[in-house]
C-alpha positions in Angstrom: -8.9 34.4 3.3 -9.2 38.3 4.6 -8.5 41.3 2.9 -5.4 41.6 4.9 -4.2 38.5 3.5 -4.7 39.0 0.1 -2.8 42.2 0.2 -0.1 40.7 2.2 0.7 37.9 -0.8 0.0 41.2 -3.7 2.8 42.7 -1.7 5.3 39.4 -1.6 5.0 40.7 -5.6 7.2 37.5 -7.3 8.7 36.0 -3.8 7.5 31.8 -4.3 6.0 29.8 -1.4 9.6 27.6 -1.3 11.4 30.8 -1.5 9.6 32.8 1.4 9.8 29.2 3.7 13.6 28.8 2.7 14.0 32.2 4.2 12.3 31.4 7.3 13.9 28.0 7.9 10.7 26.3 8.2 11.5 23.0 6.4 11.9 21.6 9.9 8.6 22.1 11.0 7.2 18.8 10.6 7.9 16.8 14.2 10.0 14.5 12.9 12.7 17.1 11.4 12.8 18.4 15.0 15.4 15.2 16.1 18.8 16.5 16.2 17.9 20.4 15.6 20.8 21.4 18.1 21.2 24.9 17.5 18.7 25.7 15.0 16.5 26.4 17.7 18.2 29.6 19.1 15.7 32.3 19.6 16.2 35.8 17.7 19.3 37.2 19.0 20.3 41.5 19.2 22.4 43.8 16.4 25.5 41.5 17.1 24.8 39.2 14.5 28.1 39.3 11.9 25.2 40.0 9.2 23.6 42.2 11.4 19.8 42.7 12.1 18.1 40.5 14.8 19.7 37.4 14.2 18.0 33.7 12.9 15.0 33.3 14.6 13.2 30.1 15.5 14.3 26.7 13.7 16.3 28.8 10.8 19.6 28.4 10.1 23.0 30.6 9.4 22.4 30.0 5.8 18.7 30.8 5.8 19.0 34.5 7.4 21.6 35.4 5.4 19.8 34.8 2.8 16.7 36.5 4.4 19.0 39.5 4.6 19.8 39.4 1.0 16.3 38.9 -0.6 13.8 39.8 2.3 9.9 40.4 1.2 9.2 42.6 -1.3 7.4 45.2 0.8 7.9 48.6 0.1 10.3 50.4 2.6 10.5 47.8 5.1 13.9 45.3 6.0 12.2 42.8 8.7 16.1 42.2 9.5 15.8 45.0 11.2 13.3 44.8 13.8 12.1 43.1 16.7 8.6 43.6 17.5 6.8 42.7 21.1 3.8 44.0 22.6 3.4 44.9 26.5 0.0 45.1 28.5 -0.3 47.7 31.8 -2.8 45.4 33.7 -4.1 48.6 35.7 -4.8 50.6 33.4 -7.7 48.4 31.3 -11.0 49.2 31.8 -12.5 46.5 30.1 -13.9 48.5 27.7 -13.3 45.7 24.8 -12.8 48.3 21.9 -9.8 46.5 21.1 -11.7 43.2 20.9 -13.7 45.5 18.1 -10.9 47.1 16.2 -9.2 43.5 15.7 -12.6 42.1 14.4 -13.2 44.9 12.2 -9.5 45.4 11.3 -8.7 41.5 10.4 -12.1 40.4 9.2 -13.0 38.6 12.4 -16.2 36.5 12.6 -18.5 39.7 14.4 -20.2 37.4 17.2 -18.8 36.9 21.1 -17.4 33.2 19.9 -14.5 34.6 17.5 -11.4 36.4 18.7 -8.5 36.7 17.9 -7.5 38.9 21.2 -10.1 39.4 23.9 -10.1 40.6 27.8 -10.6 38.7 30.6 -12.0 40.0 34.1 -10.7 38.6 37.5 -12.3 39.2 40.8 -12.0 38.8 44.2 -14.8 38.8 46.5 -14.3 39.5 50.0 -13.2 36.8 52.4 -12.3 35.0 49.0 -8.4 34.1 48.2 -9.3 32.5 44.5 -10.5 35.1 42.0 -13.8 34.6 39.7 -12.9 34.5 36.1 -14.9 35.5 33.6 -14.1 35.2 29.8 -15.8 36.6 26.4 -14.9 33.5 25.0 -18.3 32.6 26.9 -21.1 34.1 26.3 -22.7 34.2 29.2 -20.0 37.0 30.4 -20.8 39.3 28.1 -23.8 41.3 27.0 -24.6 44.0 24.3 -22.8 47.2 24.3 -24.1 50.7 23.7 -23.3 52.4 21.0 -19.7 53.5 21.2 -19.2 49.5 21.6 -20.7 46.5 20.7 -20.2 43.8 23.6 -19.1 44.9 27.5 -19.2 43.0 30.6 -22.0 42.5 32.2 -23.0 43.5 36.0 -23.3 40.8 37.7 -21.1 41.9 40.5 -22.8 44.9 41.6 -24.4 43.5 44.4 -21.5 40.9 46.0 -18.8 42.6 48.5 -15.5 42.9 46.1 -12.3 43.3 47.2 -10.9 43.4 44.0 -11.4 43.6 40.4 -8.7 43.5 37.2 -9.4 43.5 33.8 -6.3 41.7 31.7 -6.0 42.0 27.8 -4.8 38.6 26.1 -3.8 37.7 22.4 -1.0 35.5 20.5 2.5 36.0 22.2 4.3 35.5 19.3 6.6 33.3 20.9 10.6 33.3 20.3 10.2 29.2 20.5 6.7 28.8 19.2 5.1 25.0 20.0 2.6 26.2 17.2 5.3 26.3 14.9 6.8 23.0 15.8 3.5 21.0 15.3 2.2 22.5 12.2 2.8 19.2 9.7 2.8 21.5 6.6 4.5 24.8 7.5 1.7 26.8 7.1 2.6 28.4 10.7 5.8 29.5 10.5 8.3 32.2 12.6 8.9 35.5 10.7 12.1 37.3 11.2 10.9 40.4 12.9 9.0 38.2 15.4 5.3 38.1 14.8 4.1 34.0 14.0 2.0 34.3 11.0 -0.4 31.5 9.1 -0.2 31.1 5.4 -3.8 29.6 4.6 -3.1 28.3 1.2 -1.0 25.9 2.9 -3.0 25.2 6.4 -5.0 22.3 6.9 -7.3 22.6 9.6 -6.1 19.7 11.9 -6.0 22.0 14.6 -2.5 20.7 16.0 -1.4 24.0 16.7 -4.7 25.1 18.0 -3.9 22.2 21.0 -0.3 23.0 21.0 -0.9 26.6 21.9 -0.9 27.2 25.8 -2.7 30.6 25.6 -5.6 29.5 24.0 -4.3 32.2 21.3 -5.6 30.2 17.8 -8.7 28.9 16.8 -10.3 27.2 13.8 -11.9 29.7 11.1 -14.9 27.3 10.5 -15.8 29.6 7.1 -12.6 29.0 5.8 -11.5 25.4 7.3 -7.9 26.8 8.7 -6.4 28.1 11.8 -6.8 31.8 13.0 -4.7 34.4 15.6 -3.6 37.3 16.2 -0.3 38.5 14.1 -0.1 42.2 15.8 -1.9 43.7 12.3 1.3 42.7 10.2 -0.4 44.3 7.7 -0.1 47.6 9.2 3.5 47.3 11.6 5.3 46.5 8.4 4.1 50.1 7.4 5.0 52.0 10.2 1.6 52.3 11.7 0.5 50.1 15.3 -1.7 47.1 15.7 -5.5 48.1 15.5 -6.2 47.2 19.2 -3.3 49.9 20.3 -4.4 52.3 17.9 -8.3 52.1 19.6 -7.2 51.9 22.9 -8.6 54.7 25.5 -5.9 54.0 28.5 -2.7 53.5 26.9 -3.0 49.8 28.4 -1.5 48.0 25.1 1.9 49.2 23.8 3.9 48.2 20.7 7.1 49.0 19.3 10.5 47.8 18.1 12.5 46.2 20.9 16.1 47.2 18.3 15.0 51.2 19.4 16.3 51.9 23.0 13.6 54.2 22.8 10.5 52.7 21.3 7.4 52.9 23.5 7.6 48.9 24.4 11.8 49.4 25.0 10.5 52.1 27.2 7.7 49.9 29.0 10.5 47.1 29.6 12.6 49.3 30.9 10.4 51.2 33.3 8.4 48.6 34.7 8.1 45.4 36.2 7.0 43.0 33.5 6.7 39.4 33.4 5.1 37.4 30.7 2.4 34.7 30.7 3.1 30.8 32.0 7.6 31.2 31.6 7.7 27.3 32.9 6.6 26.0 29.4 9.8 27.5 28.1 7.8 29.3 24.6 9.4 32.5 25.7 6.3 35.0 25.2 7.1 38.8 23.7 4.1 39.8 25.0 4.9 41.6 28.6 2.9 42.5 31.4 2.9 45.3 34.5 0.8 44.6 37.3 -0.4 41.1 36.6 -2.1 39.3 39.6 -0.8 35.7 40.8 -4.0 34.3 39.4 -3.5 35.3 35.7 -2.0 32.6 33.6 
């Protein structure tokens, strides 16, 4: 368990695990409980809900949302029913420096090697005469070499002698989906959808079955082999509930990563979505991601 995980548990005060999951409506996490769920699958709405706030989240019934409004988690000065977090990525700005990856590792105690990440960057390269991109990911140890003093890792320069017609970088992370498949398959309720948007993992209840890892269409989950539990990006939940940006957004030198509250029309993410032609990854999967991309290419999925 990371330092941040422990911190969040401490800040939850006397709120029991049973009460916490009751607020989220995670009692139906098992696949069998999904049969006939009907209206319980409604995605989070806007402020038009009679009780105010964002409205019921994935697998959460109206009664459970009412309880969430009445008894929110005991995080000082934070009401999760008044926020709807979202993330933006401007592909045209990314330079592939990987500072975001390192900041995430340091902030969330992720293993400092090239095989374990909560967020990562992919390089798409088109050679002259080819319509198909060559995709290099830092998940492949061959694609990244030791960096400079400013950064631990960097992409190798394998195309320095090739005729490149186009190349760009794409930052990837957990999409915190409105209808997350990882939540549907989790047999213990360890993975759950929070009212304010992020999909979180309670490591005390994760049994390391990796059903969620297989169910995620974006490859955003992995198994922490030291802890024996699933791991993924949570948008630095311990930071955003205190009014701070995720670590990756904080260190990005070009403004590629954008974060904010969609319930605030003037927030950075609201303006980003409004002012750009945005899209999401693999929309046909029906997960309804909350990471919005600008400048994305057809080859990116």
